[in-house]
N, C-alpha and C positions, 0 to 999 in steps of 0.2 A: 540628736546624736546619731541616729540611723542615717539621716540625710547627710551628715558630715562624713560618716564612714563611706557611704555610697559614692559621694562626690570625690573622695580622695582615695579610692580603693587601690589605684595604681601606685600612688605614693606609699601607701601602707605596705603593699607587697614589696616594693623596692626597699623600704626601711627594714622589713623582716629579713630579706635576703642579705642586705648589707650588714645588719647586726649579726646574723648567723655566720657569715664569712669572717667577721671580726672575732667572734668567739672561737671559731674553728682555728683561726690564726693563733690566738692566745693558747689554746689547748695544744696546738702543734709545737709551739715554742717550749712548752713544759713537758713535751713528749707524752701527752695524755690523750691525744686525738687519734682518729683512725687513719690519718695520713702520716706516712713515715717522716721522721725528723731528718730532713736533708736540706742543704743550702738551696738547691734548685726548687724544692717544694716551697720553702719559705719565701723565696723571691717571687714565685708565681702567686702565692697567697697575698703578699704585700702589694704587688702590682694590681691584683684583682680588687683589693681593698681600696686602693687609691682611685681606680676607675669608678667603682661603685659609689665612693664618697663624692667624687666630682659630679656623677650623674644625679646623686641625691640632692646636692646643692643646686644644680641646674633646675631640677624638677621643682624644688621648693621655691626658687626664685620665680619660675614661670607661674606657679600656683598663686603666690602672693601678689605678683603683678596683675594676674587675671582678677583676683579678688578685689584689688584696689580699683581696677578699671570698672568692674561690674557693680561694686557696692559703694564706691566713694566718688570716683570721677563723674559718674552719671548724675550724681546729686549736685555736683558743682559747689559744694560748701567748703570753704577754705578751713574753717575751724575743725571740720571732720578730719581733713588731712593732717592738720597740725597736731591734734590729739593722738591720732594713730601713730604719727612720727615719734611723738614724745613717749607713748607707750612702748613702741618698738625699741627705742633707745634705752628706756628704763628697764626693759626686759633683757635686752642684749648685754648691756654693761655688767649687771650682776652675774649673768650666765657666764660671760667671758672670765670675770674675776674668779668665780667659783671654780671654773674649769682649770684655770692656771693654778689656783691654790690646791685643788684636788690632785692634779698631776704632780705638783711639787711634793705634796704630802705622800702620794704613792711612791714617788722616787726615793724620798727620804726613808719611808718605811722599808722599802726594798733594800736600800743600802744598810739600814740597821739590821735587817734580816740576815745579811751576810757579814755582820760584824765579826771581828776576830774572836770575841768571847763566845758568841753564839756558835761559831764554827767549832771552837774548842769543846763546848758542851756537847754538840752533836757527835763529834768524833769520840769523845771520852765515854759518852753513854753507850755507844756501840761497842767500844773496846771493853767496857766493864761487863756488858752482857756476854760478849764472846769469851772473855777471860774466865767468867763464872762457869760457863759450860766446859771450857778446857780444864779448869781446876777439878771439876767433878769427874771428868773422863780420865784425867791423870791419876786421881786418887784411886780409881778402880784398879789401876796397875799395881799399886802398892798393896791394896787389899787382897788381890788374887795371889800375890807372892806369899803372903802370910798364911792364907787359907791352904795353899798348896804345900807349904812347909808342914803345917799341922797334919794335913792329910797323909803325906808321905811318912811322917813319924808314927802315925796311928794305924799303919797297915795291918800289923798283927792283931791289934785290938779290934779293928773293924771286921776283919776276916770275912768280908763279903756278906755280912749279916745285914739284911734290909733294915731291921729296926734300929741296929746300931748306927748305920749310915744316916738314917733319918734323924736320930737324936743328935748325932755329931754335926750334921749339916745345919740343923736348926740352931745349934749352939753357935756355930761359926757365923751364921746369918745375923744373930743378935749382937755378937761381939764386934763384928766388922761393919755393922750397919749397912748391909746390902739387902737387896730385895729378892733375888733368886740366886741359888747355887745349884749347879747341875754337874754330874759326872757322866760323861758320854764316851762312847767308843770311837774307833777310827771311822765308822760309818755314820757318825752323828746320832747314833741311837742312844736314847736316854736310859742310863743304868740306875742312877740314884738322883733324887731331886728333893728340893724343899717344897715343891708344888704339891698341893693336895690332889689336883686334877691334872694328870699328865697331858690331857688334851690342850692345855694352855701353853704347852712348851713350844717355843719358837727356836729352831736350831740355828746355829751360826752359819754364815755364808761359807761356801766351799773354799774359797780363796784364803780365808782366815785360818781354817783348819789345816790347809796344805802348808801354810807358812810356819806352823809350830810342830810339824811332824818330826823334824830332825833338829829342833831348836828348843832348848830348855827355858828360854826367856819368855816372859809374858808378852802377849800381843793385845794392844788396845784396838778394838774394832771401831774404826772411824765412820764406817757406813752402816752403823747399826740402825734399826728402825727408829722412827721419830720419837723423841722424848725418852730415849734409852741410851745409857752408857754401858758398854759391855767389854769384857776382856776374856781371852782364852789362853790356856797354858797347859803344856804336857806334864803329866805326873810322872816323875822319874822312877819311883819305886813300883809303878804299876805298868804292866805291858799294854800298850795301845789304849791307854786311858787318858782323858783330858778333862781339865777343870774349866767350866764355863760359868762365869759370874756376871750378873746383871744388876745394875743400879738404875732405878727410875729417876728421871729428872722431873722438875716441876712441870706439870702438864701444859702450862702456858709459856714455858721458857723458850721453846723452839719457835713458837709463833712470835714472841717478842723479838727474838733474834732476827727472824725473817722480816718483820715489819721495820725493825731498825735498819736493816740492810736496804730495804726499799726506800725508806725515808732519807737515808744518807745519799742514795743514788739520785733521788728526786731533788734533794737540796743542791747537790753539785750541778745537776742539769739546769736548774733554775738560775744558779749563780753564773753558769756559762752563757746562758741566753737572756740575761737580765735586760740588756739593751733592747732586744726584740720584744720582750714582754712589756717593757715601757711603751714601745711604739704601738703594739697591739692594744694595750690598755687605753692609750691616747686616742686611737682610732675609734674604739668602742665608745669612749666618753664623748667624743666629738659627734658621733652618729646620734647618740641618745639626746645630747643637748640640742643638736640641730633640729631634730624632729619635735622635741618639746617646745623649742622656740617657735617653730612653725605653727604648732598647734595653738600656742598662746596668742600669737599674732593673728592667726586666722579667726580665733574666737573673738579677739578684740575688734577685728574688722567687722565681723558679723554683728556683734552687739552695738558697736559704735555706729555702723551704718543704719541699723534699726532705729537707734535713738536720734541720730542727726537727720535721717530721712524725714522723720516726723517733724523735727524742728524746722527743716528746710521747707517742708510743705506748708507749715504754719506761716513762715516768713513770706513765701510766695503768695499765699492766700491773703494775708494781711496787707501786702503791697497792693494787690488787686483791689481790695476793699478800699484802701486809701485813695485809689484812683477812681473810685465810684462804681466799680464792678461788683455788684452784690450777688451776681450769679456764680462767683468763685466759690469753690468748695475744697476742703482739705481731703485728699484721697484717703480712703479707709485702708490702711496697711496693717499687716500683722506685726504687732510690737508689744511693748510692756502694757499691762492693764492701765496704769496711770496715764500713759501717753494716749492710749486708745480712748480713755475717758476724756482727756483734754481735747483730742481731735473731735470727738462726738459733741462735746459742749461748745467747741468753737463753731462747728457747723450749725448747731442749734442757735447760737448767738447770731450767725450770719442770716439764718432764716428769719429770726425775729427782727433783725435790723431791716432786712428786705421787706418784711411784712409791714413794719412801722413806716418805712419809707413809702411803700405803695399807698398805705392809708393816708399818710401826710400829703402825698401827691394828689390822691383822690379828693381829699378834703379841700386842698387849695384850688384844685380844678373846679370843684362844685361851688366853692365860694366865688371864684372868678365868673363862672357861668351864671351863678345865681345873681351876682351884681349886674351882669350884662342883661340877664332876663328881666330884672326889675326895671332897669332903665328902658329896655325895649318895650316892655308891657306898658309902662307909663307913657312913653312917647307915641306908641301906636294907639293906645286906648283913647287918648285925648281927642284926636281928630275924628274918631269913629262916630261919636254922637252927633256932631254937626253934619257929617256926611249923611247919616241916617235921616236927620231932620230935613236936610235939603232934598233928599230923594222923595220923602213924603210930600213936601211942598210941590215939587215938580209933578208928581203924580196927580195931586189934587188940582193943580193949575192947568196942566196941558192935556190931561186925559179927555176932557170934555170938548176941547177945541179940535181934536184930530178926528179924521174919519175912522170908520170901523177897522180897515186894514192897518192903518198907521197906529191906531190905538193898541191893537194886538202886538205889533212889533215894539211899540213903546213899553207896554207892560212886560214883555219878554226881556227886554234890555234891563229894565229896572229889577226884574227878578234875578237876572244874572248878577247884577251889582249887589243885591241883597244877599245872595248865596255867598259871594266872595267876602262880603262884610262878616257874615256868620263864621266863615272859615277863619278869617283873621281874628275874630273874637275867640274862637276855639283855641287858636294858637296862643293868643294873649293869655287866656285862662291857664293853659298848660305852662306858659312861662311863669305866670304868677304862682301856680302850684309848686313848680320847681324852685322858685326863688323863696317861697314862704314855707318850705318843708320844715315842720317843727322837729325839735330834738325828741328822740324816743323816750317814752316813759316806761321804764322796765318793771314788769311784773311777771310772775310765774304763769306761763301759758302752755297748754298742751298742744303741741304741733300736730298731733294726730287729728284732733278735733278741728283745728284751723284748716288743714288740708281737705278733710271731709266736707266742710262747709263750702269751700271753693269749688270742689268737684261737683257737688250737688247743684251749685249755682250755675256753673259753666256747662253742665250737661244740657241745659235748656237751649243753649246756642245751637247744638248739633247732637241729636240723639244717636246718629249713625256711628259716632266715634266711640270705640271701646276704651274706657279709662280703667286701668288696673292699679290698685294701691296696695303696696306691700310694706309691712313694718315688722320689726323684731320685738317691739313692745306695744302694748295697747295704750300706754301712757308715757309720752316722751316730753319732759318738761324743759323749757328754755326760758331764761330770763329775757323777756323781749317786750316790745310794743306790739300788742296784738293787731292793731289796725295796720301798722306799717308792714309787719310780717305777712299779714293776710294779703296786702297789696302786692307783695313780692310773688307769692304763689299764684295769685289771680292773673298777674301780668304774664308770668312764664307759661302757665297752662293755656292761657288765651292765645299766646303767640304760637304754641304748638298746634292748637286747633286751627288757627289761621294758616299755618304752614301746610297742614294736611289738606285743608280745603283748597289752597292754591295749587297743590299738586293734583288734587282730584279734578280740577278744571281741564287738565290735559289728559288725565288717565284716571278714570273712576273705578277701574277694575283692580282694586287692591283693598286689603283689609285695613281699615283705619284704626290705628292703635296708639295709645299713650300709656306708658308704664311709669308709675311714680313709686319710688322706694325710699323709705325712711328708716335709718338704723342709728342706734345709740351705742357708743363705746364708753370707755372709762373717762376719757378726756375730751371727747368731741361728739357732735351729732352730724351725720352725713345724710344728704338728700340728693337723689338723682331724678331727673325728668327726661324720659327718652320717648321720642316719637318717630314715626316713619314718614314725615313730611318731606319738604324740599331740602331741608338741612342747610348747611353753610357752604355749599359748593360754590356759590357765587362769590363768596368772600375770599376763599382760598387763603392766601398769606395775610390778608387784612382782617383776620378774625378778631384780633385784639382791638381793632377800632370800633367793634360793635358796642363797647361800653362808653365810647365818647359821646358827650352831649351833641344832639342834632345830627348824629350819624344814623342814617336809616336806609334800608333797601326797599321800603314800602312806598307805594305811589303817593299816598296821602299821609304818610307818617311824619311825625315831628322829630323823631330821634331822641326823645326824652324819656321814654318808658324804661328802657334797660339801664339808662344812666341813673334814673331814680332808684331802680331795683338795686343797682350796684352800691349806691350811697347807703341805702337802708341796710344791706348786708354788711357793708363796711362798718356802719355804726353799731352793728350787733356782733362785732368781733368775728366776722366771718369772711369767707372768700368764695367767689363764684368762678367757674371755669366752663368754657364752651368747647365741646369736643365734637368734631365732625366724624360721623360714622357712616358706614355703608347704608344707603337707603334711609337716611334720616339724620337726626341730630340728638345730641345728649348734653344735658346741662347738669353740672355737679356743684352742689352747695355744701360747704363745710362750716359749721359753727363751733368755735372753741368754747368749752364750758368755763364759766367764771369760777375761779378757785377761791 
């Protein structure tokens, strides 16, 4: 998710800006934004919305095109493109249909919002609230007339007595159902009142008092404090005295009335700008749908490419294998765990096929060479005996007939012939050994003991060579033919000794070393033999040929030793590798354990 946000940061910023401008346009249409509601401002906002929307579409198109190029086209798999196209259409079509339906539903709801019945209810609710307030304020006028009449009539009775006035005004307050009754002078000074605490007295405005100085009619105070209906009237039977009556309204009535006024103003503003609101809503919806569509297609491309890239790699690898290339591998890419497991198992299968193919080739090669060796050994061994008998006869017959000098030359020539016959016999015996190599008899053998035995035996050839043996266990068991496995290590260690001695002929000023390492893991046994002899520098690129029968770099070698070693290792479910290193050679042998 973080990578997706980081990759599309500019698109996200553009989306936020475009969406913000869309909401600002909507709020401006309903006169709730910080921009003044004018035709010019609306035109600017709409043009800005269109420009940003086009920019958003272009940016989305470029990003999707880039994603297709990077994640789909490079894989070259037609099915990937096909499924992405289907997914895009199946995502686009419902989105478009939902968009059309939502815009239609919004338009229908907006029209119902401005229905004649709704408009009537809105207007009537405000009128009812306003008429209620007016009724209460008008009633205060009739109440003050009655209170003034009783007060004028009771002038003699009251006689400016504070207690009498208190009792009288309290009675009037109860009878007329008002909240406060005050008698004030021309300076708005409180003379008598129903208030227990005179500090709570709020005098009328100057203009209201001035209007009733010379007028006996009651005056309704329309600019009274909030939630209060008040009236003032001059008392005719008193000099410069005025009756001031207050009636409290419901504490929420003024707020309701104000809110009703704001609501009705908003209602008619929305009605007037309904077309613009529809346009801004459509813009906002298109922006959101476009980005969601882009996100869904991008995610589809990402997951589809991960899936189909693995499939494509498997197809390419299987095609290569079908053509006989067992070196083909499925690249390890980050994908779903199941596909990663499939790729891993496919590569393991290729390795096993390659290993089985190599074993089959080695077996066929050894059988072919073995058949040839048997024939050669038979054909060569047959004439060797008559030749040897003929040489003996020649020696017996002519050695006495020749003089001393000729006799010596004659014996030397016969000796050369005998040596060559012995060399041929040696070669024939190796041919026979190679041809008659028996199948291994598998038993549990400790490789550590086998290697130690061969080291002790070969140390007798050259005590000047330091042979180091390392192992991670004292007992490493391998199901094997002891004689054949012993022959493997004997040949390889002997070759290392011969390589070091060959190097010592030209330069004896170096430390002669052979390092043997044997390790055991859960599923395999690994052995390495490393020396500082002449190495494989002479072979260079032909190092693979070292295992072929009759291929040799030694002057008197037959080229069968390493071929026999390779066959034994192959028969023991193993593999041998020859590695050229600086100042020497390294041989690695790996045996897979039988499960």
